[in-house]
DOTI-437840 format. One record per atom (N, C-alpha, C): x, y, z. Coordinates in steps of 0.02 Angstrom, whole numbers, plus 50000, padded with zeros to 5 digits. Atoms other than C-alpha are relative to their C-alpha. Layout:
<pts>
XYZ ...
</pts>
This chain:
<pts>
499475000849951 525004976652123 499935005150056 500044995449943 524904984152297 500645004050007 499424995649989 526054999152322 499935003950065 499984995449943 526565009652470 499855007149976 500134992950014 525845027252467 500155004150064 499834996049942 526495041052581 499445004750021 500504995349975 525535053652684 500345005950035 499814994249959 525695070752764 499365002350035 500594998149961 524405073452902 500165006450038 499884993449971 524255091452960 499485001550054 500444998149944 523545097353126 500325006150032 499724993949972 523775115253185 500615002449962 499444997850041 524985118353042 500624995750006 499435004449989 526165104553100 499864993049971 500075006850023 526495087253029 499964995450062 500125004249942 525775075053155 499714993349979 500355006350007 525235057053169 499554999350061 500514999849947 523625055953269 499584993749997 500495005649998 522525041653326 499345002849976 500554996750034 521095045553209 499365000450040 500625000149963 519685040653325 499975005050057 499994995249945 520225053953452 499915007149976 500114993250026 519935068953338 499295002350016 500654997149984 518525079753405 500035007549989 500014992850008 517955097653381 500325003650059 499734996749941 518425102153559 500734998750013 499295001549992 520135093953550 500154995950062 499895003849940 519925085053717 500114992649984 499865007150010 520655067553724 500414998449939 499615001250060 521715069853568 500644996250017 499405004149990 523075056553558 500475001049940 499514998650052 524615061853459 500574995050005 499455004750001 525825048153411 500675003349989 499374996950019 527125059753339 499875006949971 499994993450031 527405078053299 500695001249973 499354999550032 528785080853174 500315006950007 499644993750001 530115094253183 500065002649929 499964998050070 530075094552993 499345002849975 500594996950029 528865104752890 499664995449950 500365003750052 527555098252770 500385000349934 499614999350062 528625105052627 500614995450000 499425004549995 530115094952691 499804992949980 500235006750017 529125078752680 499824999649926 500205000050071 528415083352509 500624999749956 499395000150040 530155086752443 500354993350005 499715006749992 530765070252514 499644995149954 500385004450044 529365061152423 500155001549927 499824998150070 529795070952264 500674996949981 499345002750016 531615065952273 499984992449991 500055007350004 531115047752299 499504997849947 500495001350053 529795048952161 499474995150023 500555004049975 528455041152270 499375004449997 500564995850018 526825047952203 499344997350027 500675002249981 524985047252245 499865000350074 500134999249929 525155051452429 499505005550013 500504995049985 523915062352519 500235004750056 499934994949948 524035078452618 499315001150029 500664999349969 522605078952742 500035005550053 500064994649952 522125094752836 499494998150053 500435002149945 521425089453003 499805006250040 500234994049967 520475105053052 500305006349971 499764993650025 520895123553030 500745001250014 499324997949987 522585132053025 500534996249962 499535004250037 523385120552896 500135002249928 499984998350070 523185129552731 500705002049977 499344997850020 524895137852726 500484994149993 499575005950003 525795121552765 499814995549941 500235004350055 524735112052639 500225002949932 499794996950063 525095124452500 500754999549990 499275000750005 526955123752538 500184992949978 499875006950019 526905104852523 499854998949926 500185000950070 526015105352355 500495003549954 499504996350040 527255118252291 500664996249996 499375003849998 528695106852341 499984993749957 500075006050041 528005092152242 499405000849953 500574998650044 526875098852102 499784993749963 500285005750035 525735085452034 500134993350032 499825006449969 526375072352155 499594998150059 500385001249939 525165073852300 499275001849991 500714998349996 523295073852331 499885004150063 500154995749943 522495086352451 499284998750024 500655001049971 521045083352570 499925004050064 500144996349939 520205091852716 499725006949983 500304993550014 518975106152692 499935001649926 500074998950072 518845103852503 499265000349983 500694999250022 517225109852424 499985003149931 500104997850069 516505116252261 500385006549985 499724993450015 517165133952277 500765000450007 499274999549994 518965129952321 500384994249966 499685005950028 519305113352232 500485001949943 499584998150057 519975121252072 500625003850023 499434996349973 521095132852173 500544995450027 499515004849974 521915118052260 500354996349944 499695003150058 522225109852092 500515004749969 499534995050027 523035125852030 500605000850045 499444999449952 524105125852188 500494994249994 499535005450012 524895109552130 499764993150017 500265006649983 523795095352190 499844996149937 500195004250057 523595080752071 499254998650001 500715001349989 521865077352144 499775003750063 500304997949937 520705084452275 499614994050028 500345005349964 519995072652406 499415002950037 500604997049973 518215075752460 499604994950041 500475004049961 517115068852598 499415004450023 500544996449965 516105080952706 499575004149953 500384995850046 515595092152561 499444996149965 500495004050035 514615077652488 499404998050044 500535001949953 513475076552640 499715006350033 500304994849959 512265087452738 500345000050068 499705000149933 512805092552914 499794994050042 500245005949963 511775077852978 500274993549972 499705006150028 512675065552864 499614996949943 500395002750056 511435063452720 500395001249935 499644999450063 512295059852554 499625004349951 500304995250046 511985073552425 500304999049931 499715001550066 512285066752249 500045006149954 499974994050042 511925083752170 500655003850011 499364996649986 513455090952257 500574996449964 499495003750036 514515077152185 499985001549926 500074998650072 513835080352011 500275007049984 499754993250010 514225098952029 500765000250002 499275000149993 515995095252084 500324996849938 499745003250060 516285083451938 499955004749940 500084995250054 515615096651819 500525005650004 499534994549990 516805109551895 500724997949985 499295001850006 518455099851897 500134993749959 499925006350036 518135083351805 500144994250047 499935005949957 518105065851878 500734997850006 499315002450001 519945062951833 500445003450052 499614996549949 520525075251967 499694999350070 500375000749938 519365069252105 500114993250033 499985006049959 519635056552244 499435000550051 500535000249950 518125051852349 500254996250061 499785003049936 518575048452530 499404996650032 500525003949968 517505034552600 500244997250067 499745002249935 518395033552768 499424998250045 500595003149969 517315023452884 500154997150069 499975003849938 516965014953049 499564993749992 500415006050000 516274997753082 499305001750025 500694998649982 514384997753094 499604993649988 500375006350004 513334982253132 500434994849965 499615005250033 513944969253006 500405002749941 499624997050055 514834981552890 500365006350022 499654993849987 515554998952879 499575005849975 500384994150019 514795016352869 500495005949992 499574994350012 515625031852796 499915005150056 500024994849948 516075044952927 500335006349975 499744993650022 516395063352898 500175004350061 499854995349947 516905078652998 500534997150048 499455003149963 518575071153052 499784993550034 500225006749980 517705054253070 499575000150063 500434999549941 516545060753207 499284998449985 500705000550018 514895060153113 499884994249952 500185005550045 514175044153040 499505002649948 500444998050054 513325046652872 499504994449985 500485005150020 511945037052785 500264995749942 499715003550057 513165029752657 500424994150024 499615005849980 513765011952687 500574998749950 499475002250045 515385005252615 499824993049976 500235006350029 514734991652501 500204999749926 499885000650072 514964984952326 499565004949961 500474995650035 513424994752272 500225007350004 499784993149992 514105011052342 500605001449955 499404998950040 515805009152259 499844999949925 500195000350070 514995004452094 499635006349979 500394994150018 513795019152097 500425006349996 499574994150000 515195031552130 500574999749950 499415001050042 516455024452008 500045004549939 500014995650058 515915035551864 500125007350018 499954993049978 516145051251969 500675001850030 499354998449971 517955050052026 500544995749967 499435003650028 519695043751983 500254994650047 499775004749949 520095034652146 499565000650061 500294999749933 519445030652319 500564999950052 499565000249942 520325033852484 499584997850060 500385002449943 519765024252638 500464999150060 499695001049935 520425026552814 499524995750042 500395003949951 519825013152935 500085003650067 499924995449943 519515025653075 500064996350067 499975003749937 519325012353210 500704997750017 499325002449988 521135006853189 500535005149980 499544994950025 521905022753117 500465002550055 499504997349954 523525027653204 500184995650058 499895004149941 523505013353328 500584995049992 499465004750014 524845002553245 499874993250033 500215006249967 523884987553310 499694995149952 500275004550049 523414979053148 499465003349957 500464997250049 522364982752995 499324996650004 500665003150007 520544979152958 500034995549939 499895004650055 520904963852852 499364998649960 500635001450034 519084960552813 499825005649952 500154994350043 518834978052745 500465000049939 499545000150057 520394976752637 499804994849949 500215005350046 519804960352563 499375001949962 500624998050034 518074967352526 500155005549948 499844994650048 518814982852443 500324997149937 499715003350058 519844971652331 499484996649956 500545003350037 518264962352281 499555005049965 500534995550022 517154977452258 500215005749954 499834993750033 518144991952186 500154999249926 499854999750071 518174995852001 500565004949985 499504994650008 519445009852028 500594998850046 499455000149952 521145012052110 499755002250069 500234998549932 520925012552298 500594999650047 499484999949950 522055016952443 499684999150069 500225001449932 521795009952617 500515002750049 499574997749946 522505017752777 499704997950066 500255001649934 522385011952956 500294993650028 499765005749963 523365000553071 500624996549975 499395003250027 524854995952961 500585001250048 499464999449950 526384992553070 500654996649980 499405003750018 527644981752977 500034999149924 499915000650072 528364978852804 499574994549971 500405005650026 527434962352787 499285001949987 500684997850014 525814972352785 499915001649926 500064998750072 526204976952604 499844993649961 500205006250035 526234959052536 499344997250027 500635002449972 524804954952656 499415003649968 500534996250034 523744968852581 499934997849928 500015002550069 524224962852408 499614993449996 500345006550000 523634945352451 499255000850014 500714999249981 522014950852535 499595003149944 500384996150049 521514962852396 500114997949928 499825002350067 522194953052247 500385005449962 499594994850029 523374967652219 499635006249978 500424994550023 521964980052194 499975005950048 500024994749949 522224990652351 500705002050019 499364997349977 523705001852390 499955001450075 499984999449928 524265004552569 500385006350021 499674994449968 524655020552663 500254997750069 499705001549935 525835018452811 500225006650030 499854993749969 525965032852933 500404999250065 499694999949933 526315031153120 500564994850008 499495005249992 527345015253099 500665001749967 499394998350036 528625023552985 500515003550044 499474996549963 530305029253053 499985007549986 500084992850013 529935046052970 499565003450052 500494997449952 528565048153100 500094996950069 499865002549933 529415040653252 499884992650010 500115007149995 529005022553214 500634995949987 499435004550009 530125007553183 500074997249930 499985002650068 529715003053003 500405004749955 499604995550043 531065009952886 499625002149937 500294997250061 530355021352753 500374997249939 499605002650056 531775015152642 499774993149979 500245006750017 531074997452651 499365000349959 500624999150038 529385003552588 500155002349929 499794997950067 530235012352443 500274994149960 499735005850034 531174996452403 499454995449976 500575004150021 529534986852399 499705002749935 500274997150061 528864999052270 500454998949940 499525000850056 530444997852165 500034992849976 499975007150017 530414978852170 499344997649970 500665002150025 528564978252124 499685005949962 500264994250038 528274991551990 499304998849973 
</pts>
């Protein structure tokens, strides 16, 4: 059954909703949909009170660690943490209260070459049950290619059935942002959602382009109920028009 999963995106220590494709090292051209007056801990506590679990805290660049730790402390065991996670700090983030760590860039060379030995080391350090592999991607030719470094660098890893199958023994879940539509509130990548439902052997969360409550049953239909949906910029919590309360109600009606 497809469920709504919440998010807390951090940029410069603040909770923001950003058009994902505009993130660059230099910061030029950054498009911010919403910057919240509330702290990351406020959102985490709200999710705790509503018992909506499995959301992700994503650190988009430096300067977010204090806010991220405060969020995890506000909802121990209820949130996953991503952004700058690697072998030497993964266990520390779990001790800080994260249910899982989310990893992308650490699994690749600076040029984008997948490094399976790094994944094996990480699994040996924290166990596959506490690891989420982020396969956030962009469209490439007739498919999708994993992108790292805030979705700026294309890797050599395609998003395919073979990739998901080969990684399934090394993690507990997958997280996939469709970077081409992330934050635009202009529609989801329906084809990608359908393929993920066909291919994945594990729980998987999709993010990117959701804008209305009907996207939840739509995702359920496309993925045969095998893909959960993160909704960010469209939520009233983040300046959008979709009531967060309606998403909670969907979860309660479809346990």
